[in-house]
N, C-alpha and C positions, 0 to 999 in steps of 0.2 A: 538172370542171376549172374553177376559178374564172376569172371574166372578168379581163382586164388593161386594158380600155378600155371606156368607156361614156359616154353623156350624163350630165349631173348631174340628181339628182332635183328636183322642185320645191321641197323644203325647203332642199337645198343652194343652189339658184339664189337663193332669198331671202337666205340667209346670206352668200353671196358678194357680193350687191349691197351689203348692209349693210357688208360688210368694205371694199369699194371706196370707199364714201362716207367711212368713217373707218378706214383701215388701222392706225392706231396704237392704237385702242380694244382694251381687254382684255375687253369685255363678254361675249364668246362664247369665252372661254378656260375650260376645265374641267380639273380637277385631281384626282389621287388620291395622297395621302400613304401611304407604307408605313413603319412603324416597325420597325427592327431593334434590339432591346434589347441584344444583345451585339455590336454592329457587323456591317457587311455583308462578305460574301465578294465582293469586286468581280468576279473573273472568273466566278463563279457568276451574279452579277446580270447581267452582259453576256450570258452564254449564254441566261439565262432571257428576257431582252428579245428576243434574237434568235428564240427559239422563239415568242414572243408574236406578233411581226409576221409570222412564217411561217403561224401559225394564223389570223390576222385580216388578210388582204391590205389591207383598207380603210385600216389604219394607214400603208401605204406610198403612199397616194394623193397625187398633185400634180394641180393644175388647170391646163388648157390652153385658151388662147383661140384658136379656129380662124380662118382667114382669113375665114369667113362671119360671124364675130362670135359664134357660139355657143360655149359653154364646155363642155368635156368634161372627164373625169378619166381619169387613167391611173396604173397602179401602177408603182413604182420597184423594179426588180430589184435584189437584194442590199442594200436599205436596212437600215441599222442605227441604232437610236435613240441620238442623241448624248447623253452623260451629262457633266455639268459638275459638279465637286466644289467645295463651298463650305464655308468654316468657319463655325461658329456659337458664340457665347460660351457658351450653355447649352442644355440639352435643351429648355427651354421656349421658346426664341427661334427655333426652326427655321423658323416661318412667316414672320417678318420677313426672315429670311436668304433665303429662297427667292423673295420677292415680285419682286426686280429681275429675275431671269432668267425667271420664270414669266409676268410681265406684259409681256415684251418682245413686239414685234409678230411675227406669223407671215408668212413669205414664201410664201403658199399656191400662187402660180403658179411657184414656183422649186423648192421641195422639200417633202417631207412635213412635217407639223406636229408629230408627237410628239417630245418632248424630256424629259429627267429632269435634275432638280437633285438631287445627292446632298450632303446636309448633314452634315458630321462634327461631331457634338455633343461638347462638352467632357466628358461624363460616360461616354464609351465607346460610347454608342449612336449609331446613324446613321438618318436619315430620307431615303428616296428619294421625290421628288415627280414623278409622271408628269404631263405637262401636254400636252394637244392641243387643236385647235380644234373648235368644235361641229359643223362640216361633216363630221366622221368619227367623232363619237361623242356620247353623251347620257348622262344619269343611269344608265338601265338598262344600256347597254353598258359604262359604267365599272365597274359591279358584276361584270359577266362578265370584264372585263380583270382586275380585282382577283383574282377566283377563279383564273383561269388562270395569272397571273403568280406568285402565291404557291405554286400547285401545282407549277409548273416549278421555282421556286427551291428548294422542299423536295426535289425529286428531284435537282437539281443539287448540293445539299449532303449527299447521302447517304440521302435519304428514298425512300419507294416511288414507283415510276413512277405518275404521274397517270392515272387512268381517266377520260379526257375523252370526251364523246360526239362522234361525227363530225358535223361541221357540215353541214346539208343545203342551205344556200344562202348566198350571199355578197352584200354590199351593192351591189356593182357590177351584178349581175344584177337585183337589186330596181329599181335606178335605171333600167336599160334598159326594164324593164317599164312603169314609170310614164308614159313619154313617149307610148306609143300610146294608152294609157288617157286620158291628159289630152287628147289630140287629138279623141278621140271625144266627150269631154264638151264640148269647145268647139264642135264642129261639130253637136251634137245640138240646140243651142237657139240658132240663128242670129238669132232675133228677140228674145232677151233685151234688156230695156231697160238702158240705161247713161247716165251723166251726168245722172240726174234726170228723164229722159224716161219717158213711160208709153205702153204700146201702147194702141192704140184700144179703148175699151170697158173698160178694166181700172180696178179701184178702186185708190185711193191706199193705200200700205202705212203701217202704224203704225210710228213710230220704235221701234227695239229698245232704246233707252236709258232708256225709261220704260215702266211698265206700270200699268194702273188699280189703284188702291188702294181702301181702304174709303170709303164716303161720298164718292165722286167725287174723291178725292185723287189725286196722281200720286206714285207711290213710285219712287225710283231703282232700276233693275234691276242685276243683276250682270253686264251686258254690258260691252264695252269702254269704259273711261273712268269706270267706277264706282269711287268711292274705297273702297267696302267690299270690293272684291275683295281676297283674301288675297295678300300679296306672297310670292313664293318665296324661300327663304334664298339668300345668295349662296354661291358655289363653295366658298370657304374655310370657312365655318361649317358647311356641309352635309357636308364631307369630313373636317374636322379630328377630329371625334368618332368617325370610322369608321376612323381609322388602325389598321392591323393589325399583328400580331406574328407573322411567319411562323416 
């Protein structure tokens, strides 16, 4: 039985902290466009989205700040993904048409984040863009959501029943497990130096930003702050080319 309430994981905690620093930022919004070349069957899409959130309860999560100050997450019963229809001048202009709704801030402490912009293109095709916050998804999980959503849609429009594997775990159970582990890690090293101080008898640590190079030179490393580190593609560029045709 999937959990309905849990503490947030360390990763979620960091993302929520960043969200509260700048709640209007769309830096952690992630997107999945799905192209319907012959137009979308709207009732079938709604039923497919309902089956998707039933299979993946983390999509129904909203965050709660407890009286103690700790943040927890809880699922929202009977949540259905809101769908907003938008007109687009041409089939090539769906991305610009979707930006306004997709970049709108998420109210993570009020309601679940998933939402869909359905763009009615002028050539008879439609594009549905699923957006959610990084606190409940990432690149790998978006691929899973894409697979499940298109399988549900094919079934809802007369195709074969999808043969999806049973899920062995849910994210809220994982988040609940990370808290005891994190507490053990913290208490296992009570003498860990912080703030630049060193334990008695210890040797100074070499900076991770540089490493020895040939003939005594110093070569920039690929650690944080290095300009040679490759930049990840933005969410639009990474998913635009992956638009699928159910």
